[in-house]
DRENROTOR-536835 format. One record per residue (C-alpha): residue number from 0; x negated, y, z. Coordinates in steps of 0.02 Angstrom, whole numbers, always signed. Example, Ala and Ser with C-alpha at 12.3 -4.5 7.8 and 13.67 -1.06 7.14 Angstrom:
<recs>
 resi      X      Y      Z
    0   -615   -225   +390
    1   -684    -53   +357
</recs>
This chain:
<recs>
 resi      X      Y      Z
    0  -2978   +489   -767
    1  -2872   +485   -872
    2  -2842   +683   -955
    3  -2634   +675   -906
    4  -2671   +628   -744
    5  -2810   +774   -725
    6  -2722   +929   -815
    7  -2554   +878   -661
    8  -2668   +863   -545
    9  -2746  +1028   -575
   10  -2584  +1099   -598
   11  -2559  +1071   -410
   12  -2724  +1110   -344
   13  -2679  +1290   -420
   14  -2515  +1312   -369
   15  -2533  +1237   -173
   16  -2692  +1333   -171
   17  -2778  +1245    -32
   18  -2937  +1171    -74
   19  -2974  +1002    -75
   20  -3085   +854   -134
   21  -2995   +744   -266
   22  -3139   +622   -261
   23  -3180   +619    -81
   24  -3026   +534    -32
   25  -3048   +404   -156
   26  -3024   +405   -357
   27  -3066   +291   -495
   28  -3115   +127   -432
   29  -3197    +13   -573
   30  -3129   -153   -613
   31  -3253   -255   -502
   32  -3185   -189   -355
   33  -3005   -193   -413
   34  -3032   -390   -446
   35  -3141   -416   -270
   36  -2998   -336   -194
   37  -2847   -438   -274
   38  -2771   -255   -356
   39  -2752   -281   -517
   40  -2614   -162   -557
   41  -2678     -7   -472
   42  -2673   +153   -534
   43  -2837   +182   -463
   44  -2906    +85   -605
   45  -2806   +153   -769
   46  -2882   +335   -696
   47  -2703   +367   -635
   48  -2725   +402   -467
   49  -2785   +483   -303
   50  -2787   +468    -98
   51  -2844   +673    -74
   52  -2942   +720    +69
   53  -2836   +864   +117
   54  -2796   +928   +287
   55  -2619   +836   +329
   56  -2526  +1012   +354
   57  -2534  +1044   +166
   58  -2448   +846   +135
   59  -2262   +918   +123
   60  -2312  +1032     +9
   61  -2436   +933    -87
   62  -2309   +826   -134
   63  -2179   +911   -162
   64  -2269   +963   -308
   65  -2324   +812   -376
   66  -2154   +782   -388
   67  -2123   +939   -487
   68  -2275   +897   -626
   69  -2204   +721   -640
   70  -2295   +600   -522
   71  -2217   +453   -506
   72  -2293   +336   -379
   73  -2317   +401   -172
   74  -2420   +302    -25
   75  -2447   +352   +138
   76  -2543   +279   +271
   77  -2512   +307   +463
   78  -2600   +180   +551
   79  -2730   +181   +718
   80  -2756   +360   +706
   81  -2779   +374   +514
   82  -2690   +477   +413
   83  -2721   +474   +215
   84  -2586   +511    +77
   85  -2599   +419   -140
   86  -2524   +498   -290
   87  -2528   +425   -455
   88  -2428   +450   -619
   89  -2427   +271   -687
   90  -2288   +188   -788
   91  -2200    +71   -710
   92  -2235   -115   -742
   93  -2096   -240   -724
   94  -2114   -340   -603
   95  -2262   -282   -550
   96  -2256    -96   -514
   97  -2099     -2   -506
   98  -2086   +175   -524
   99  -2044   +320   -481
  100  -2085   +238   -311
  101  -2133   +261   -139
  102  -2218   +161    +17
  103  -2331   +165   +193
  104  -2478    +64   +211
</recs>
């Protein structure tokens, strides 16, 4: 994982005051996985993203803190009764990955 990302994430965790796993929801993803899923521009592969295992009641406060600490990517999933959020500190790749950015999936 990227050192700057971990530092920012820890600041968010401390300020939020709610324990959550940065690994169980989804953290680093290897190059093989990214090739197999055709997702070569994923911030997960750069070690700059998580899909935290966090109770939905805390999503708003979590994302507000992520904005404060310079996170640049925000994704929200709400599909078939499943809810998940994604945050990252990835940089823009012109024509491939805009930043800052928010999306649903």
